[in-house]
C-alpha positions in Angstrom: 7.6 2.2 -10.3 10.0 3.4 -8.1 9.6 3.0 -4.4 10.2 6.3 -2.2 10.3 4.5 0.8 14.2 4.4 1.6 14.2 8.0 0.5 11.4 8.9 3.0 13.4 6.9 5.7 16.6 8.4 5.0 14.8 12.1 5.2 13.2 10.8 8.7 16.5 10.8 9.7 16.4 10.3 13.9 12.9 12.0 14.1 10.5 9.6 15.6 7.0 9.8 14.5 3.8 8.7 16.5 2.8 6.1 13.7 2.4 2.5 14.3 3.3 -0.1 11.8 2.0 -3.6 11.7 3.2 -5.8 8.9 2.7 -9.4 7.7 4.0 -11.7 5.2 3.0 -14.8 4.0 5.1 -17.5 4.3 5.3 -18.7 0.8 6.0 -15.0 -0.3 9.0 -15.0 1.8 10.2 -18.6 1.2 8.6 -19.3 -2.5 10.6 -19.0 -6.0 8.7 -15.8 -7.3 11.3 -13.2 -7.4 9.1 -10.7 -7.2 7.8 -11.5 -3.5 11.2 -12.6 -2.4 12.5 -8.6 -3.4 9.0 -7.4 -1.8 9.6 -9.2 1.6 13.7 -8.4 1.2 12.7 -5.0 0.8 10.0 -4.8 3.7 12.3 -6.6 6.1 14.8 -3.8 5.5 12.3 -1.1 6.0 11.3 -2.8 9.3 14.5 -3.2 10.6 15.5 0.6 9.7 12.3 2.0 11.6 12.4 -0.5 14.2 16.2 0.9 14.7 14.7 4.6 15.0 12.6 3.7 17.8 9.2 3.1 15.7 6.4 1.3 17.2 6.6 -1.8 14.5 5.4 -5.3 15.0 5.2 -8.0 12.1 4.0 -11.6 11.6 5.3 -14.1 9.0 1.9 -15.9 8.2 1.5 -19.6 6.7 -0.5 -18.5 3.9 -0.3 -17.6 0.4 -0.9 -14.6 -1.3 -4.0 -15.0 -2.6 -5.3 -16.6 0.5 -3.7 -14.2 3.3 -5.7 -11.1 3.3 -8.4 -12.1 5.8 -5.2 -13.5 7.8 -3.4 -10.6 7.7 -6.4 -8.4 9.0 -7.1 -10.8 11.9 -3.4 -10.3 12.5 -3.5 -6.5 12.9 -6.7 -6.8 15.0 -4.9 -9.5 17.1 -1.7 -7.4 17.3 -3.2 -3.7 17.5 -6.6 -3.5 18.4 -6.4 -6.5 21.4 -8.2 -5.1 24.5 
């Protein structure tokens, strides 16, 4: 499956969007030895940098979790970052 995100970012150009994005990566995905996770995190970092350079509302966190255990931690990170009052 080919991703469209980089094409869409290029088409976006300098236009700013109102959307907000919070991305979490798990430490094992980022630093582990599985190539598929390394590629996903590399591409995710590239997208985050491009969106940030366009002035996008982007937040991110690296969690001390694995791909399997990170779901709940990712959701809690989202709540703390984006829904805190």
